[in-house]
C-alpha positions in Angstrom: -22.4 -29.6 39.2 -19.4 -29.1 36.9 -18.6 -25.6 35.8 -17.7 -24.5 32.2 -14.0 -25.3 32.6 -14.6 -28.7 34.3 -16.7 -30.3 31.6 -15.7 -33.6 30.1 -14.0 -32.9 26.9 -13.9 -36.4 25.6 -17.4 -36.2 24.2 -17.8 -34.6 20.8 -21.0 -33.2 19.4 -22.6 -34.9 16.4 -21.7 -32.1 14.0 -17.9 -32.5 14.7 -17.9 -36.2 14.0 -18.0 -36.0 10.2 -15.5 -33.2 9.9 -12.4 -35.2 10.8 -10.5 -35.4 7.5 -6.9 -36.1 6.6 -4.6 -33.1 7.1 -3.1 -31.7 3.9 0.6 -32.0 3.5 2.8 -29.1 2.5 3.7 -29.6 -1.2 7.0 -27.8 -0.8 8.1 -30.2 1.9 6.8 -33.2 0.0 8.6 -32.3 -3.2 11.7 -31.0 -1.3 11.5 -27.5 -2.9 14.1 -25.3 -1.3 12.6 -21.9 -2.1 9.4 -20.4 -3.5 10.1 -18.7 -6.8 8.1 -15.4 -7.2 8.3 -15.8 -11.0 6.4 -19.1 -11.0 3.0 -17.5 -11.4 1.1 -20.8 -12.0 2.3 -22.2 -8.7 1.5 -19.0 -6.8 -2.0 -18.8 -8.2 -2.8 -22.1 -6.4 -2.4 -20.3 -3.1 -4.6 -17.4 -4.1 -8.4 -17.1 -4.0 -10.4 -16.2 -7.1 -10.6 -12.6 -5.7 -6.8 -12.4 -5.4 -6.4 -12.9 -1.6 -3.7 -15.2 -0.2 -5.2 -18.4 1.1 -4.9 -19.3 4.7 -2.5 -21.9 5.9 -5.2 -24.3 7.0 -6.8 -24.0 3.5 -3.6 -24.4 1.5 -2.0 -27.0 3.7 1.4 -25.3 3.8 3.7 -25.5 6.8 4.4 -22.3 8.6 7.7 -21.5 7.0 6.5 -22.2 3.4 3.3 -20.3 4.0 5.5 -17.2 4.9 7.6 -17.9 1.8 4.5 -18.1 -0.4 3.1 -14.9 1.0 6.4 -13.0 0.4 6.6 -14.4 -3.1 3.0 -13.4 -3.9 3.6 -9.9 -2.6 6.8 -9.6 -4.7 5.0 -10.8 -7.8 2.2 -8.3 -7.2 4.7 -5.4 -7.0 6.3 -6.5 -10.2 2.9 -6.8 -11.9 3.1 -10.5 -12.4 0.0 -11.1 -10.3 -2.9 -8.8 -9.7 -3.6 -7.2 -6.3 -7.3 -8.1 -6.7 -9.5 -9.5 -9.4 -12.0 -7.3 -11.1 -15.5 -8.5 -10.2 -18.6 -7.8 -12.2 -21.7 -7.0 -10.1 -25.2 -7.1 -11.4 -26.8 -3.8 -11.3 -30.4 -3.8 -10.0 -32.9 -1.1 -10.4 -32.7 -0.1 -6.8 -30.0 1.9 -5.0 -27.3 0.6 -2.7 -29.3 0.7 0.5 -32.7 -0.3 -0.8 -33.9 3.2 -1.5 -34.4 4.4 -5.1 -31.9 6.9 -6.2 -33.3 10.4 -6.5 -33.2 12.0 -10.0 -31.8 15.6 -9.9 -32.6 17.7 -12.9 -29.5 19.2 -14.6 -29.6 23.0 -15.1 -27.7 24.4 -18.1 -26.2 27.9 -17.4 -25.7 30.5 -20.1 -22.8 32.8 -20.3 -23.8 36.4 -19.6 -22.4 39.3 -21.6 -21.3 42.5 -19.9 -23.9 45.2 -20.0 -23.4 47.8 -22.8 -21.0 45.8 -24.9 -21.6 43.3 -27.6 -18.5 41.3 -26.6 -18.8 38.0 -24.8 -17.7 37.7 -21.2 -14.1 36.9 -20.4 -13.5 33.2 -20.7 -16.4 32.7 -23.2 -14.3 33.3 -26.3 -12.1 30.8 -28.2 -8.7 32.1 -26.8 -8.5 34.1 -23.7 -6.4 37.3 -23.8 -2.9 36.9 -22.3 -1.8 40.1 -20.5 1.7 41.2 -21.0 2.4 39.5 -24.3 3.7 42.8 -25.9 0.7 43.4 -28.1 -2.5 45.3 -27.5 -5.7 44.5 -29.5 -7.0 47.2 -31.8 -10.5 47.5 -33.1 -9.7 46.1 -36.6 -8.4 42.8 -35.2 -4.8 43.6 -35.7 -2.3 43.5 -32.9 -0.5 46.8 -32.3 2.8 46.8 -30.4 2.7 48.4 -27.0 5.3 50.9 -25.8 7.3 49.3 -23.0 9.0 51.7 -20.5 12.6 52.1 -21.3 14.8 50.9 -18.5 18.0 52.8 -17.6 21.0 51.5 -19.3 22.9 49.4 -16.8 26.2 49.4 -18.7 26.2 53.2 -18.6 27.7 53.2 -15.1 25.0 53.6 -12.5 26.9 53.3 -9.2 30.6 53.6 -9.8 
């Protein structure tokens, strides 16, 4: 009885019989193109999928060297924003959630700003412009700004440590 490695490999299954097709030829070798230009966006798009992925060598038909050159050219064109990294896909939104369960509806609660007890003034941060400490003016009751007295520093030029 033959083992797994000793089987006769000359027989093919019926599903493989129809898949033998002619191998693709590298278009760069066929046309004798010396180098792949990263600025030739129309050529590079032939080697990208509709989602923006680089097509495999067996799909594109490129030889190994030109497949590497195409990949480098596509990556360079992406960095220079000549080609997109990925295509934007539009998905259809169904009524259900992502995993099959309906999305729960959470009620939104509006919060009110509380005023400090005993004053009619709104809480800090609730007004139009917050007070900036240390700006040189103190607020008075009539809405006018009164200058504050700053402590007088010692005159440095008077000769402190000579």
